[in-house]
C-alpha positions in Angstrom: 19.9 152.6 -104.1 17.9 155.4 -105.7 19.1 158.4 -107.6 18.4 160.8 -104.8 20.6 158.9 -102.3 23.5 158.8 -104.8 23.4 162.5 -105.4 23.2 163.6 -101.8 26.4 165.3 -100.7 28.4 163.5 -98.0 28.5 165.3 -94.6 31.9 163.8 -93.8 34.7 166.4 -93.4 37.2 164.7 -95.7 39.8 167.4 -95.3 39.9 166.7 -91.6 40.1 163.0 -92.2 42.9 163.4 -94.7 44.9 165.6 -92.3 44.7 163.0 -89.4 47.7 161.0 -88.5 47.5 157.3 -87.5 48.0 158.3 -83.8 44.9 160.5 -83.9 42.6 157.7 -85.0 40.4 156.4 -82.2 40.5 152.6 -82.2 38.9 152.3 -78.7 35.8 150.6 -80.0 37.8 147.9 -81.9 39.0 144.9 -79.9 42.7 144.0 -80.3 43.6 141.1 -82.6 45.2 138.5 -80.4 47.3 135.4 -81.2 44.2 133.3 -80.4 42.2 135.0 -83.1 45.0 134.5 -85.7 45.3 130.8 -84.7 41.6 130.3 -85.7 42.3 131.7 -89.2 42.1 129.5 -92.3 44.5 129.9 -95.1 42.8 129.3 -98.4 45.2 128.9 -101.4 44.1 128.2 -104.9 40.4 128.0 -104.1 37.9 128.4 -106.9 35.4 131.2 -106.5 31.8 130.1 -105.9 30.0 130.4 -109.2 26.9 132.6 -109.4 23.7 130.6 -109.0 20.5 131.0 -111.0 17.1 129.9 -109.8 15.5 127.5 -112.1 12.4 125.3 -112.1 13.3 121.7 -112.3 11.1 118.6 -112.1 12.6 116.2 -109.6 10.8 113.1 -108.4 9.1 113.5 -105.0 11.0 110.5 -103.4 14.3 112.1 -104.4 13.4 115.4 -102.7 12.1 113.5 -99.6 15.4 111.5 -99.4 17.5 114.7 -99.4 15.2 116.4 -96.9 15.4 113.5 -94.5 19.2 113.6 -94.6 19.7 117.1 -93.2 19.2 120.7 -93.9 20.2 122.5 -97.1 18.9 119.7 -99.4 18.9 122.0 -102.4 22.6 122.9 -101.8 23.5 119.2 -101.5 21.6 118.4 -104.8 23.6 121.3 -106.4 26.9 119.9 -105.1 26.1 116.4 -106.4 25.1 117.8 -109.9 28.4 119.8 -109.9 30.5 116.7 -109.0 28.7 114.8 -111.8 29.4 117.6 -114.3 33.1 118.0 -113.3 33.6 114.2 -113.5 32.1 114.1 -117.0 34.0 117.2 -118.2 37.3 115.6 -117.2 36.8 112.7 -119.6 
């Protein structure tokens, strides 16, 4: 975002928004949340946040790359997962 965009004054009438009651808010463009939608939800407790990734250059043998490419998409993600599992196993010791 450039400096010009940050400094532009909002055209929203905030006084009008603040004065509105819940009943005055138009929800007609939002579909209702049904029991079916809630039933598809996933409760995630105690999960670890995904660590930030950094792009690096790493020399990996061609046959290893080919192996992972042959076994599905996201071969780079799978290699990262395997390296993480190796790291966590060796940190535990």
